[in-house]
N, C-alpha and C positions, 0 to 999 in steps of 0.2 A: 323303905329301900335299904337293903343290907349292904354295907360297905365291903368291897373285896379286900381291904387292908385290915388286918387284925388290930384291935385297940385303936381304931381310927373313926372318929365321927366326922362325916363330910360336912363342910361348910360351903354352901352353894352361892354362887354369884352369877349374874348374867353378863354376857358380852356379845358383840356382833361378830359373826363370821361371814366372810364374803365368798361367793362362788367365783369361778373363773370367768373371764370375759367372753362374751358371745357377740358376734357381728350382727348388727341390725341395719341393713342397708349401708349407708355411708358412715354410720356411727357404730359404736360398740357399747355394751352395757354389762353390768354385773349386779347381782342382788345381794343384799345383806340380810341375814337371818339372825334372830335372837336365840342364843344358846344359853342354857343354864347348866353350869358344871361346877364341880368341887374345885376350890382354889388350890387344894393340896395334892389330890391324886388325879384330878382330871375327869373323874367319873361324871357322865352326863345324866341329867334327869330326863326320864322318858316323857314323850309327849302323847297325850290321849288323842289329839286331833292332828291332822296334817299341818305342818308349819306353813305359814305364809310369810313372804318377804316383808320386812319392815322398811327397807331402804333400797333404792336403785341409784346407781352411779352411771352417768353417761358421759362419754367423751368421743372425740373424732379427730382425724388428722387430714391435712392436705386439702382442705376445702378452698384455700385461697383467702387472702384478707378481704374483709368487707369494704365497701366504699366508705371512706371516712367522712363523716359530717360533724356538725357541731354537737349533736346529741351523743353520737358514739364516742367522741373525744371526751365529753363530760363524764360519761359512764366509765370509760377506761381509766381516766384519771382518778375517779373516786374508788374504783376497785383497787388500784395500785396503792392509794393512800391508806385505805382501810385494811388491806392485807398485810402491809409492812413486810417484815422479814419472815413472818409465818407463811406467807404465800397462800393464805386461805382466808375467806370471809365467811363467818358464821351468821346465818340469817334465820328469820322465821317468816316463811312466805316470800313474796316479792318485796324487797326492801325499798321503800320510797326514797330513803336517803341516797341511794345510788343514782337515781334519776333526778331527784329534786322535784319541786312542785311543777316545773315546766315539762316533765316527761312522765306520762301516765304509765300505769302498770302494764297495759297491753303493749305499748311501744317499748318499754323496758325489757319485757320478755322477748320481743322480737330481736332486740339488739343482743341480748344474752345468747339467743339461739345462733345468731350470726357469729358471735365470738366463739361459741362452742364448735361450730362447723369449721372455723378457721384453725382450730387446735389451740386457741389461746387459753381456754378455761375448760374445766370439767364441772358438771353439776351433780349434786347429790340431793335426791328427792326423798321425802318421807312418804310412805304409802299407808293409807288408811282406807280400806275398802276400795272403792273406785276413785277416790280422791288422792291427790298427792300435793305435798307442800314442799317448797324449796328449803333445804336446811343448810347447805354449804356450797360455796363457789370456790373451787380450787384453781389457782393460777398455774397453768401448765407452761405458759410461755409469756412471762412478764415483759420480755423484750418486745414481743409482738404488740402487746398493749401499749407499751411506752412509745413504740414507733407510730402507733395510731395517734397518740397524744402529741408527740413531737416528731413529725416526719423528718428523716435525715439524721437523727441523733445516733441511731444504731451504727450507720456507716461511719460517722465521725468517731464514734467510740472504738470501732474495730481498727480504723486507720491509726488512731492514737496508740492503741495497744500494740499493733505491729511495729510502729515506729519506735516505741519505747523498748520493746523486746530486742529489736535490732541494735539500739543504742547501748544497752547494757551487756550484750552478748560477749563482747571482747574485754570487759572490765574484770579486774582481779581483786579489788578491795572487798573485804568481808561484807560491807554494807551493799555493795553492788551485787554480790552473790545472793544476799537476802532479798534484794529488790527483784532479781531475776526469778527467784522462787515465788515471790508474791505475784509477779506478773504471769506466772504459769498457772496460777490457781483459776478454777472455773469462776469463782466469785468476781473476778475482775471484769466479767462481762457486764456487771451492774455499776462499775465505777465510771465516774465522769471523765471525759478526755483531759480536763485540767488536772485532776488528781493523778491520772496515769502519767502524764508528761512531767508533773512535779516529782513523782517518785524516781523517774529516770534522771531528772535533773539533779536530785540529791545524790544519786549514785555516781553521776559524772563528776560532781563537785568533790565528793569524797575521794574519788580516784586521783584528782589533781593534788590533794594534800594541802591546798591553800586554805587560808582563812578569809572569809568574806563577810562583810556586813550584810545583814538580812535583806535590806532594800537593794543592795548592789546585786546580790544573788538573784532576787526576784526579777530585777530589771534585765539582768543578763540572760537568765534561762527561761523566764516565764513571760517576758515582754511587758511587765507592769510592776513597778516598784512596790505596789501595795498588795499584789496578788498573794503573797505568802501569808499575810495575816489571816485570810479566810481558810487557807488550806493547812496551816500549821498544826492545828489540833489533830486532824486525821493523820497527817504525816508522822507526827510524834507517837500516835498510838501504834503505828506500824513499825517505826524505826527507832524510837526513843528520842530524847532531847536533841534538837538540831544543833544546839551549842556544842555538843560532843562530836559533831561531824564537821565543825569548822564554819558553821553558819551562825554568826553571833551578832548581837546588837551593839556590842562595844568594840573597842579597838583590840587588835590581836597582839599578844605578847607571849613569849615563852618564859616560864618561870623555872628557876633552878635555885637550890638552897642547900643547907646542911654544911658539909665540910668539903674542902678542895678549892681549886682555883679555876678561873675562866680568863682566857686571854682573847680579847676581841677589840677591833678598831684601835689597835695600838695600845690598849690599856690592860693592866693585870688586875683582876678583881679577886680579892681573897674572900671567899664566901663565909669563912668563920667570922670575919670582921663585919659582915653585912647581914648577919642573922636577922630574921629567920630565912629570908629568900630575897631574890632580885628578879625583876622582869626585864627581858631583853626583846627589843623590837625585831621584827622579822628581818629587816634589812641588815641588822647587826649579826644575827644568827647565821643567815645564809651566806654572809661574806666569809672572810678568813677568820675562823674561830678555832681555839684550842682549849680542850678540857683536860684538867689534871685532877683526877679523882683523889679522894682521901684513901687511907689504908683499908677502910672497910668496904671500898668499892662503890658501886653505883646502885641506887634504888630508883626504879621507875614506877610511878604511882598514878593511878587513874583519877581519883577524886581529890578535890582541893583540900577539904578538911583533913584528910589523912596525909596529904602532902605536907601541909603545915605542921601537923603533929610530928611527922618524921624529921622535918627541918629543925624542930625544937628538941629533937632527941627524946621524944616521949614514947617512942616504940623501941623497947630495949634491944631487940635483935637487929635493929637497923641504925644503931649509933655509929658515929664516925663514918658516915657515907655521904656521897654527893647525891642529892635527890632531884629528880626531874619530874615535873608534872606533865602528864600527857594531855589533860583537858578532854578526856573521853578518847575517841579514836585519834591517835597522834597524826598530825599533819606534817607537811614538808619541813617546816622549821624545827619541830620537835625531833623529827627523824635526823636532821643534821646534827642536833645536839647529842642525841643518843649515839650516833655513829662516831662523832668526835670523841665522846667519852669512852668508847670501847677500844680506841686505837692502842692503848697501852695494855690491853687485855686484863683489866681489873675484874674482880668478881661482879657479875651483872645479875641483879634480881629484879623481878617485876611483880607488882601487886595490884590486882584489879578486883572489881566486884565478882562475887561468885554467881555469875549468870552467863548467858550465852555471849552477850556483848563483851564481858570481861575476858572470857576465854578467847574470843576472836581477837581482842586487842593483844593478848599475850602471844597468840600465834603470828599475828602480823609483825610484831617486834622480833620474834624469834626468826622469822624469815629474813628480816633485814640483817640480822646478826649471824645468820647461818646456824642457828640453834645454840649459840654460845650465851645462853641466858637461863636462869633458874626461876620458875614461878615461886612466889613467896605467899604462904598462907592460903593456898588454893587447892589443897588436896581433898579427897573425899572425907578425911578425918576432920578437916576444918568445917566441912558442911555439917557433919554430925555434931561438932562441938560449938556451933555458932550460938551465941547468947540470944540472938533475935533473928527471926526469919520472916520472909514475906511470901505469900502464896504465888505460884506461877499462874499467869493468865492462860486461857486455852490457846491463844496464838503463840505464846512463848513455848508451851508444851509441844505444839506442832513444829515450831522452828527447831527446837532441840532434837526432836526425833528425826527430822529431815537431815540435820547436820550429822547425827550419829549414823544414819543410814548411808550418807555419802562419804564420811570419813571416820569409820569405826575405830581406827587405831591412831588417830591424830592426837597431838599434845592435849592433855587434860580431858580426853574423852571419858575417862573414869569419873572425873568430877561432874561432868554433864549427866552421867548415869546416876550418880548420887543425888543430884538435884531432882531428876525425874522421880527417883525412888521416894523422896520425901516431899515431892510436889512443892518445892520452895526455891527461893533464891535469897542471897544474903548480900547486904551492902557492906563495903569495907568498914564503914564507920562503926558497925556493930562490934568490931574487935578492939576499938580504941579503949584504953583503960583496963583491958583484960589481959591476962597472961597469954602471950602469943609467940609461937615459934614458927619458923619457916617450914 
C-alpha cells in the first residue's frame, strides 16, 4: 500500500473505534470495531472481509433501583471498592470475586443486570462469534451503588453539603473563599458528611481570627474532642497546615522581635534588649498595646525560621526593623499588633511564601491596612531567581487558576501567573543566606 505522503513510511497500529449509541428496548448499546491505521498520517489499512464488532457496550437509564438485599449490597460494596477513583472494574468473564463463594455466577449476572437497568453501571462485553465475555464494568452512578450499600447516606451527605455551603456563603476570609470553591466542586458528592462539616468549621474558625487548641476546636465545632485527629490529614491536603489557621496543639502567643519598642500592660519592652524576639499572650495583645517601630519600619513574616532570621538581622534588606510573625494566616491578636504598629505610618513590608496561601496572606493584611503595605521578595523575578522550587500539586494549580479567573488584577496576580508558568511554588526559607532584595 502506497503512502499518500511523500518520503513517509506508514507505521500501523490498531485501536478500537466506537459507533454511535442505538436504542434497544429500554437499554442502548454501541459497538467497538478494531481499526488498523498509521500513527502518523492516519491512513487506514483496507479490510478484505467485512469487519465484525469486537466489543459491545450496554447501558440504560431510569429503570428504578432494584430491591436491596444482602447479596446486592455485597456486590455493590465490592464494585465500589475495586473500582476506586477509576470508576471502572476490569474483568475477564464473570468475576467470582464480586460475589464471593456465596453468590454463584448466574445470580451475580442477574444482580449486574439489575444494576445496569437502574443506570448504576455500564457493561462492556467482548464478542467472539456467537459468544461474549464480560470485559469491563463501568460505574455510571457510584452514589446509587453506595446508597444500596448504606441506605440514607446520600441524603445525609446532601444535607451536610447544603448546610456547609450556607455556612461559608457570607464569610470573607481567604480560607473561607477556598472552602466555598471546594464545596462547589462536583467531587464533593463523594465526601463524607463529617469531612464537609469539618471544612466549613475550619472556614468559620479562620473567620473569627482566634487561636484554638485542636481539641477545643473539635469539641466546639465537631462535637467530639477527638474527631479532628481522623479528619486532619484530609483537611490539610485541601487547606494546608491547620496550625497556620489558628488551630494548634500548643498555647497561643504572638511573637515580635528585631528593633523597636512595645508598651503593654503598663510595661515598656525594648525589643533590641530582648533579642531575638518575645512572645505576647493574646490577653496582653488584645488589651491596650502600643507599638513603636524602629527607623527601618515593620516587617511582617509568615514563617517562623524566616522570622527568627529577620530578628537576628540576617536578612540584609530588613535590618533595623520591628518584625512580626503571622504564624500562617494572621489571627485577631496578630491583626491587633499589625494595626498598632501601623499607627505612626512607618514603612510596612510583608514577606510570605511564593504560593497561593502566601499571596492571600499578603492581600488579607493589605486589606486591613487599606493597601499601605509593600510585598517583599514576592515578585515574578523572585520566582525566576528562587534557588529552590517545589512542584505545584494539581489541586494547587486548579486553585490558582480559579483565583486568577476571579481576581485577574488583584495584588500579586502576576506572581501567581509566574508560578503557573514554571509549575512551582517557593518557600521563604529558600532565600535565607542568599542575596535578596525586595
